N, C-alpha and C positions, 0 to 999 in steps of 0.2 A: 504494500500500500504506500509506504513512504517513497518508494522508488517512483511510483506514478506521480505523486505530488511534486517531486523534484523534476521529473522528466517533462511534464507538461509545459511549465514556463520555459524551459530550455528549448523545447521543440517549437514553441511559439516564437521565441526570439530567432531561432535558426530559420524558421519559415519566413520571417520578416526580412531576412537578409537576402540580397540578390547576389548574382554572380560577382559583381564588382565590390561587394561588401558594404554597400550603402544601405544602412538601416532605413533611412527616410524613404527611399524609393521602394523598399520592401513593404513598408507600411502603406505606401501609396497603392501598391498592387493589391494589398488586402482590402483597403478602403474601396478600390474600384470594384472588387468582387462583391463587397457588401452593397455598394451603390447599385450595381446591376441587379442583384437579387431583390433589393428593396423596390426598385423601379418596377420590376415584373410583378412582384407581390402587390404593389400599390394599385396597379391597374385592375387586378382581380378584386382587391379590397373595395375599390370605388364602386365597381359594378354590383357588389353585394349590398351596398348601403342605400337605404331607402331615400335619404335626403339627397344623395347624388342622383339617383334615378329620377326623382321629381324635378330637380334642377335641370338635368339633361334633356328632359322632355321639351323644355322651352327653348332649346338651342338647336342650331343647325349642326350637322355632323362635323363641320370644320371648327365651329366654336367649341363644341364638346371636346374635340381632339386638342384644341389649344389650351383649354382649362385643365384637361387631363395631364397634358405635358407640364403645365405650370405646377399643379399640385404634386405630381409624382417627381418632378425635378426637385422641388422643395424638399419632399420627403427623403429622396435619395441623398441630397446634400446634408440634411440634418441627421440622418440615421447614425453615421459613425460618431457624431458628437453626443448623441443621446444614449448610446449603448453603455450598459454597465459592464464591469469586468466579467461578471457571470455570463452575460449574454454573448460577450466576445468568445468566451470559452465554448459556449454552446454552439456558436456558429462554426467553430473549427471542427467540432464533432459531427460527422455526417448523420449520426442517429438523432441528434437534437437540432440540427441546422434549420429545418423547415419551421419548426415551432418558434425558434428564436427569431428568425426573420419575420415571421407573421406577427410576433409580439412587438418587435421594434417598429415594424411598418404601421401597425394599428395606432401606436402612439404618435408617430410622426405625421401620418396622414391627417389625423384629427387636428393636430396643432397647425398644420399647413392650411387646411381648409378654413379654420378659424381666422388665421392670419390673412389669407388671400381674399376672403369674402367680407372683410370689414368694410 
């Protein structure tokens, strides 16, 4: 058990490194993976929400796509900043990744909708 506790942070740090040894670009790659996953989940999340479906009825397809891009772009940008350490660990684990992305997306989509619709 102790070996797993020590191994996980080391594995995360090593995964963050790139071939050139630049930690920041490694974290950038991790953030871009999170961003892509959240963007995809966001679009699915929006289509499940009653308030979004009601708003979308009053829009053209182009306007709906424009707002979807705004909301999901906001959610994708905010997600890495809103994640807890536990959620980051869950995203690394394939067994818990889907649930962690869904949780982070739900929080950021709600915040972005409120911010953009003011």
